[in-house]
N, C-alpha and C positions, 0 to 999 in steps of 0.2 A: 503494499500499499503504501508505504514511503518511496519507495521509487518512481509508482507512477505518479505522485504528487509532485516530486521532481522535475519529472519528465513534461507532466503538462504545466508547470509552472515556466520552464525554460522554452516551450513551444510559444506560449503567451507571449512571451517575453521578446519573440523572433529568434530563439535561438534554437539549434538542433544537433544533437550528438550523431555522430559518425557511428556510435557503439555504445549501448547503455551497460553501464558494467554492473555486473552481478551482486547483489544487496550485501551477499557476503564478503566482499570485496571493498579495498578502499579506494578512492577515486584518488587519481595522481592528476595534479594539477601543473600545466607548464605555463609559462609566462614569456611572450615574445615582445620586445620593445624595438620600436624603427629607428632609424636615424634622423636627424634632424637639426642637428648644431644646436643653438639657443632652446630651439622649440622642444628639445628633449627634456629639460629641465620638468616639464610636463608629467612626466614617469614618474619624478618624485612624489607629485601630490597623488598620483593612483598607488603609489607603493604605499603612503601613509592612511589611505583607506582602506587596503588590503590588510594591513596589519590592526587596523582598529577592529574589522571584523572580525580576525581569527583565521583567517585563511592560511593554508599551509602550502606553500608553493615547493615543488620537488624538481622542477628543472626550469632555468632561466636561460632563455637566448636572447642575443640581441646584435645589432649593429651600429656602429660609429657611436653618437652619444647615447643610443640605449644600449650597446657594451658597456661604456662606462659606469652608468647607472646601476645596469643591471650587476657589474660585477661588485661593485661595492654592496649590493644587496646580498648575492650570492655569498660573499667572502664574512657575512655576517654583520654588515651595520643594519641598522633599521632604517626605516623610509624617513622618519623624524631624524634620525644622525645624519643621514645624507644629506637633507635640507639643512642643517646646521653647519655640515662641513662646506657644501658649494657656496653657502651665503658668505661665506670669508674668503673665500676664491678672487682673487684680482684676475678676471678674464683676459683682459687688456693685456697683462704681463703672460699669460698663457699663450694666447694667441703672435703676439707681436716678438715672443721669444725673447722679453726684454730682461737678460741676465743683469742680476744687481750689479751695481758699479763696483762694489767691494770685492766682484769677481774678477775684475779686468785691473791688469797692471797699469802703470801709469800711461805708458804710450798707448797701451787698447782704448784708454778712458778717452785722451785725445782725439783717436779716430772716430769713438762713438759719439764725440761732442764737437764735432766739426764739418763732418760731411752727412748731406742728405740721401745720396744715391750711391750704392756700390754694385758695379757689373764685373764679372769675371772676363777678363781680357786677355785671350790665348790667340797666338798665330795672326795678329792684327785683326780679329774678329771680337765682337762684343759678343757674351753669352749672357741668357738670363739663367738667375738661380731655378734650382729645382721647385724653390716653395719660398714661401716668405719667412717661414720660421721652420726650424730644425725639431721642435716639438720637445727641447730641452725641458725645458717648465713643468710642461704635461708629464712627462716621465718620470723627474723627480717626485711631482706631486701623488701621482700614482703610486711608485716604489713604494713612499712612504705610508701611503693608506693601504697598501695591500702586505705590509711587511710581515704582518701577523700570520699570512698563508703562504709564505714565501717559501716553505718548507715541501708546498704539495706542488707537483708538477703536472698531474693528473686533475684536469680541472672539474670531473667528475667527483673527484675527492673531496671538494670544496665543502662547507657547510650547506650549500645549496649547489647541485651540479649546475654547471655553465658552460657553455661555450658562445665564440662570438664568430662573427664574417668578416674576413678583408678580400681584397680584390689582388689577384696576380697581374701586375700591371702590364707585363711581358705577353701572357695567354690571353687575358681578359677573363681567367676563371675565378670563382668563387672558392675560396679556401677557408675550409673551417677551422678555426683555431681551437683546440680542447685541450692542448698540453704544450707544456713551456713555462715559460715567466709569466704570469698574468699581467704585470705591469706593461710588458712589452707587447701582448696580443692587443690588448685593446687600446694602445697606443695605435698600433698598425691598424685596427679597424676604425678608427676615428680621423687619419690622416687624409683628411679633404684635399683632393688635389689642387696644387696650386697654393693652397695654404701652408700645409704640413708636407714637409718632405716624406717621401716612401720611405719605409722601414724594412730592413732586409733579418728575415727570418727563415733559417733552415735552406738560406741561398736562395729564397724566393723572394723578389723585391713586392710589398706589397702597399698596396692605399686602401682608403673608404672603403668599407666592404658594401656601402650603399650604392656604388656605381652597379655593381650588378644584382645584388639582393638585400634589398633594405629592410625585410620583413619576411625572417627564416622561419616560416611556421612549418614549413614540410619536414626540414631537418628537426625541428622540435617534436613533431609528431612521431616522427620514426623513434624517438628516444621512448616509446610506449606511454604518453602522454593520454588520460582518458579526456579533459578537459583543457583546453587553451585560451586563456585570458591574452588579449593583444591590445597594447596600446600604439595608436599609429599617430604619428605628429609630423607627417608629411603634408605640404603645402598643396593645393590643388593646383592646377593650370592657371596661370597669370592671363589676366584681360588684355587685350589691345593698349588700354589707358595705363597699365600696369608696366608693359614693356618700354621702358625708356632708354636702354642702354644696351650696348653689346651684352654684358655679364649677365642681365636679365634674358636675353634672347638665348643663350648659351645654356643656363639653366633651364629655361623651358622646354629646348629640344633634348637635355638630359631627363626633364620629368617626364616626357610622353613615355618610356617604356615602365618608369617605376610606378607612374601613377595606374597605367594600365594594367600592370602587373597586379596592384593592389586592389583592384577591383574583385578578383577573383580570388586573393587570399582573404579579403575583408569576409567573404561570404562563407569561406572555410574556418573562422574564427569562431569559436563557440560563443565567445564573450568580447565583442570588438568595442573599442573604447576610443573616440574620436575626440580630444579635447578642442577647443577652439583656440587655434594657434593664429587666427585673421589678423592681419596688421604687424605680426612679428617675423623676423628673417632669421636666418642660421647664426647670427651675430648680436642677438636681441639680450645679450646676457645683463645688461643695465634694468631689464625687464623682468629679472628672475623672479620676484616675490610675485607678480602676478599670473605669470606661466605656470607657476608650482599650482597657485589657485584654481588656475581652469584646469590643470589636471585634477584636482580634489572633486571639482563640480561635475566634470565629465564621468567621474568613477561614482559618485553620488547617484548620477542617473541610472545607473545599473545595480545599483545596493541590493534592490530583492534579488535579482540572478545571484549575486554575489554571496548574499547572504545564505541562500539554498545550497552553493557549492561549499562553504563553511560548515554548516549544519549537517551536510550528509559525510562530512571527512569524518572516519572514526579516529585515526590520529593526529592530535592538535599540533600545531608548529611549536617548536620550540620557543621558548623564552629567549628573546635579544639579551645577550650579555656584552654591558658596556666595553668596549674595546679602549686597553688603557693607552694613553699617546705616546710615542716613543719620543722619548729624551735623549737617551745616549745608547750608542753600540759598541761593542770590541770587533775589530777587524783582525783575524787573525793572519789571513795570507792574501796575497794581491797575486791576481793571475792578470795578463795582458795579451792580447791579440789583434794582429789587424795591423801592427807598426811595423814598418819599414825604414824610413828615413829619420823617424824620432824614437831613441831609445826607449828604454824602460825606466832609466834614471829620469829621463826629460820628463817623461808622462807621469811618474811617483811624485816628483820636484813640484808640479803643477798640483798634482791634486791633495799636497801635503798631508798625506795620510802615512803614517809610517805602521808597518804590519806589528801586532801584538799591544798596540795601544787602544783606549778607551776615549772617544771623542763625542763630542754634543752631535746630534744627527744635523742639525742646523751648519756644523763646520763639516760635514760630510759632504751635505749637498752644495755647499762653497766650493768646496775643492773641486767636486764634477764641475761645477760652473767655471772655474776658474780655467779647467782643461779645454771645456768647450768654448771660453772667451777667447782661446788664443787664436781661432778661425783658423788653426791649422788641420782641423778635422772636419769631415762631412756629418760624420755622426759619432757620438760618443754614446754607446750603450754601456747598460752595467746591470748586473745581476748582483743581489745580496742574498748567499747560499748559506743558511744556518746550519751550525755544528751539528752533531749528533744531539749534543746536551742542552742545545738551543741558548747558550749562553754566551755565543759569539756568531760572526759572520764569515764567511770568506768572500770577497768581493772579485768578480769577475768583469772585466773592461773589455769590450770590443771596440774598438776605432776602425773609422774608414778615414785614411789620410786623405786630406783635400789635393787632387792633381794639379788644378789649377793654382799656379804662383803668382800671375799677373792680375793685378785687378784696377779699373778705372773707378774713380770716384768724383761726386760733384757736391758742390756746397753754392749757396746762393746769400749775398749779407749786402746791408745797406746799414751804414751808422752816421753820425756826423759829423767823425773826424775821417774817416779813409774813404765815404761816399759809397758809391756803387761798387760791388766785387763780384764777379763770379769766379768759382774758384773749380780751377781743374787738377786732378791728382793723378799720378800713375805710381802703383806700390808693386814691387818688387819682392817675393820672398825668395830666399835662397839662391841669392845671386853670387855670392862667393861661398858661403858656408851653410850647412844645414839649418842653422838657428838663427840666421840673421834675416833684416828686412830693410830693404831703402823705398824712400817715399819722397817724391818730388811734388810740390804745391805750386803751381802757377796761378796767379789771381790776375783777372784782366777786368777792367774798369778805368773809372776815374784815376785810379792810383796803381800803377802795375808794380806785383811784389809777387816774390818767390819765396820758397821755402824748402830746401834739402835736409834730409834727417837719412842717416846710416846705422844702423842699431844692432851689433851681436849680443843676444840675450843670451845669457849665462845662469840665469836665475838667481839662485842665492849667493852665486859667486859674482866676483867684479866683472859686470858687464862692459862693453866697449861700445862708445859711440861718436859718431862726427855729427855735426850740423852745419849749414852755413843758412844765411837770409837776407833777403834784401827787403826794405821797407821804405816807404817814401810818404807824404802827404804834405798838402799845404793848406793851412789855416790862417785866418786873421785872428790875432793874439794881442793880448796887452802888451804894451812897449814898457812896460816897468819889469814884464817876465825876462827881457832882451838887452835892455840898455841900464845904465848907471844912473843916477841921480844927475850927473852933470850933462849926460848926453841928454836926459829927459827934457832939461831946462834950455838946453840949446834948440832942441828940435821943435820943441812943444807938441809931441805927438801922443795920441792915447793909443792908437793901434797900430800893429805894423802885418804885413801881407808877408809869410814866412815859409819858407819850402825848407823841409828837413828829410834828409835822406840817411840810412842808416845801413850799413855793409858790415855783417856780424860772421865770424867763423868759429866754430868751439871744436875741441878734440875735450872729450873727459871719459872717465871710468864711473861706474855707479854699482851700487851695492843695495839690495832691497831685502827688507826684513816682511814678510807677507805681500801683500800687494797696496798696501797703505802707506808705507814708509819706505824711503831712500834716500840716500848719501849718495852725492857726486861731487866728483873732483877733477879740476879741470884748467885748461889755459884757454885763452879767448884772443883773437883780434877784430877790431873794431873800426871800420873806418865812418867818423860820422862829421855830416855837414849841416851847417844852418845857414841859411842866404835870405835876404831881403831885397825886395826891386822897392821899397816902398820910400827907404834912403837910399839917394844918388852916392855913389862911390866915385870920387876924384882919381883914386889910384885905379881901379881895373875899368875906369868910364863907363859903368854899367850897374850891376846890383851889389850891396853891400854884403860880405861873407864874414860872418861872425865866428864860425868855426869849420875848418876843413882838414880835420887831423886823424892819423891813423894811432890807436891805443891798443896796447899789447898789455894784459892782465891776467890774472891766475885767480878762480874763483873756489868756492866751496857752498853748496847748497844742500841743506837738510828740509825734508819736506815729509810731512804726516796728514793724510788727506784721508779722512773717514766720512766725509758726506755722502748721504745717500743720492744726490743730484747737483750736478755744477750750477744750474741757473735757479732750481727751485728746490732747495735742499729743506728738508724736513727733519731730519737728524745728522747729527756727525761732529766731528772736530777738526780744524785745520791748522797747521802751524806750518810756515814755509819763512826758514830763514836764508840769507846768501849776503855771503861775504866777497867782495872782490878787492884785489891788490893790482892798481893800476901802477905798473912798473917803467911802464915806456909811452913816449908820444912823439909823434914828428913834430909838435908842436908848434901848430900854423900861429898862434899867437904868441910864442915867445914867452912864456908864462908857467910851462908845466914843471912840476915837480912830483914825487912820488906821493900817492896819497890812495887812499882805501873807502871804499863804501860800506858800511852795515846798514842792512834793512831786515826787518821781520814782521810777519801777519799771523793774528791768531783769531780763529773765529768758533764759535760755537750756536749749534742751532739745534730748538728744542720745538716740539709741535703738541700740539692740544687740540684733535680732531681734524679740522680743517682749516684752523689757525696754525701758522707757525712764526717763530721770531729767530734772527740770525743777529747775532753781535759781534762786533769785527775791531779789534784794535789792532794798527799797526804803527811801525816808527821806523826812521831811518836817520843816519847822521853821516858825515864825511871825517875822517880822520887825515890831517895833513895840510901842508899850506898852500896846495895849489889854488890858484887864484882866477883857474878858468871855471864858470858857471855851468856849462851847458852838458854837464853830464850831472847837475844837479837834481835835487826833486822839484817837481813841478805838480802842482794839484788842480783838479779842475776837470770838468767833462763827467761823462758816464761810460762805462765799456769793461771790455775784459781782454786778456793778451796785449794790453800795451805796452809798446816798447820800453826800454831802459829805465828811468825812474820818474815817468808819468804815473801820477797816481790819480785815480778818479776822486770826485768831489762835487757834489749835488751842489745846486746854488750858483756855480761859477761854472765859465765856458772853459774848454779845454785849455791848459799850460795858461793860467791865471794867476796862479800863487806860488812863487819860485822861493826856494831858499836851499841850504846845505845841509838842513836837518828839520824834521817834521814829527809831530805825533799827531793820530787821528784816531777818532772812535766814529763807529756806524752802526746804527741801529736798524734792521730791516722788518718791517711786521708784514706779513703775507697770510689774505684771506683767501681761500680758495671760494669763489662765488658757487661754481659750478664746475665739472670735470673738464680741467686744462685750462679755464679761466681764473686769471688772481689779480687780486685788488692789491697793489703794494704799497705800503708808505714808509718812506725814510727819512732817517734824521742823521745829519752828519756834522760832525767841528772838529776842528784841529787848532794846532799851533804850527804856524811854519815861519823860519826866519833864519838867520845866522847864528849859528852857536848855542841854540835855543837850551842844549842840554850842560852848556858851562855856565850859562846865565840863570838857570834856574826857570826860565820863561815856559820849558815844557809842563810845568806842575800849575800853571796861573791859568786863571779861567781863560777860554778859548777866544782867540781873535776872529776865528772865523766859523761860521754855523751855515748850514744849508738845510733846507727840505724838500722833499719831493713826495708826488702820488702820482702813480703810475696805472696803466691797466695791460696787462700782459697776457699773451697767449700761446699756449704749448703747442707747437706743431711739427710735424715731420723733418720740416728744413730747420728749424730751432725756435727759441722765442719770437714773436711780433711784440713789440712793446712800444708805448707812447708814455713818456713820463713828462710833467711839468715838475719844475724844481724852482725855489727863490731863496734869495740870501736877504736877511734883515740888513747886512752891512751896505748891499749893493743898489738893494729895494727895487729889484727889477727880475723877471723870471725869465728862466730860460727852457726852451723844450728841447728833449733828446729824443729822439727815434731811432728805432733797430729793428732790421728785420734777420733774421735766420741766425744761424751758428755763429760766433766771433771765429776770425782765423786771421 
């Protein structure tokens, strides 16, 4: 009688069984979850309802996002726990493969904070990357979440048996992944073409399973399931009004087969749940809360049928036990495969993991990111294999070395000093040695510039570097920054049009401790020229030359940088100290004697939600009797990467406040109005003059103050900014505009 009631209820609900289980047998329930990117978050809502009704799921199958959610459920997380986990995930970092700044060396940080576009360049031909993201952050997240079942290689032995679908990109055939490393399998199943690069498993190149089988119901039924609960989050075909771009059309073409295939599969699903995902796309992760709620609503529409399933099950589901978060792990052994040009010691050095030690899991992930951030590998896959007593893990790392050694990069920039600039870069790895990199920047625009770097990276040992750069700009500056009091009185000028050019060459050695600390020692040659056509020179019958000298110096630089972002830091500390001993000059002005310049900068950033503050203090002074002022400190303007001793200072235009010594304090307050949009307020104050550390003036009330209020937008080409600054001393405002990364 009970079986008859169940059958009638299901028929009335529009659902039929291919076979009615015997009343003495338990009902086996299979759960199939389709792919759909962010729309797949609706699966979580359905799982929450399934858990609340007490349904025992006997097998889970999924594709793409369905594989990710399904694998977490199969490994022992409840629907509610999965909801909590994914709420805290920054999907932008996952999709963009935005490796933390802390994972990058100083050289790699400069690259990521300078160029908007990077393209492989081989045999004078440009190549497009295989995908926007390598999926490194995705693998790290899923490896941590599934670490408690990492000893299980047969997915049928998981708390709930599981399999997922991927596509063999070479044959176009569906591949059932039911054995191996769980995290790698679901990364492969979700490797959306062009967004995530393919994953190599068992010598097969795998991409998103949704390409060939986005709803593996037939494979699930073959596991002996009596009832199939299916959740479909695929979009319907777009209308002509919605087809506005080439990607829209390409996606529509791909959806023809998937949607037509789904019509038949939906009919074969015993309880078919179709959440409302209208208006959402595969990347609508910011709407995750609403998508999950829509999954709940869709499941509740089938509540009567789901309750009948729960009531008819003899064996009830196991109670979900909380899965303890992973804090630390012990690594016993490390095996590395796939490397050829890069040695085992190089890879372990980047991982910063010593066999036999216990480390924080966050440090382990950072080590993997260190290796990936070198960009010397197309793929860094790893697996943590627990030892027999489950007290430690063996780490297996499989790398695929990047074959392309040459890259073409581009950047775009505008500021009020250098004006418009288009940055073209050619980078070559392994030019002379396996671990070297050479890079040439050439800037076209209002002020032509170049910057060449050659660096032999020896990790913790002393690395060797060469650099050469040429900078130039023209600027209308206060006459007081270049002329003496006598000259000012004689000429009666307030402003001078000056042209500054700087040609600098360096040789240095550098050692690092981690990625955040570096000590460099080296020698420098500089040719510095400052000229003006404002003042007529009787000697040259042309422009006035203030300086045109060659300088030779020796330097030491100590830098500690833990900022999480160069332009919009939320946390971290900065110390940047520099000492230059100028030992020789060609002495254009016949006034040179040996002198030194010492300067240092310290900064600290702290955030509270969407609000962050950054406090920076810096200072510098000259040691010696050199009377040439042209390498002294000059404050004013706004920007990064300013040459020599030019120091930004709000409220004043560039090169406004000169002196051979200075102290400055700067407080920046940043409020993120909404994603990537920042309202920033700045206060800076300084004392600048001659010998202020001898006279004690550096401890007096500030002689110069300035304020700024600006709006900044974070984009892929860098920050786009407009700032209005004002100083009570000059009683006028100065606007500063910036477009793109500084270079």
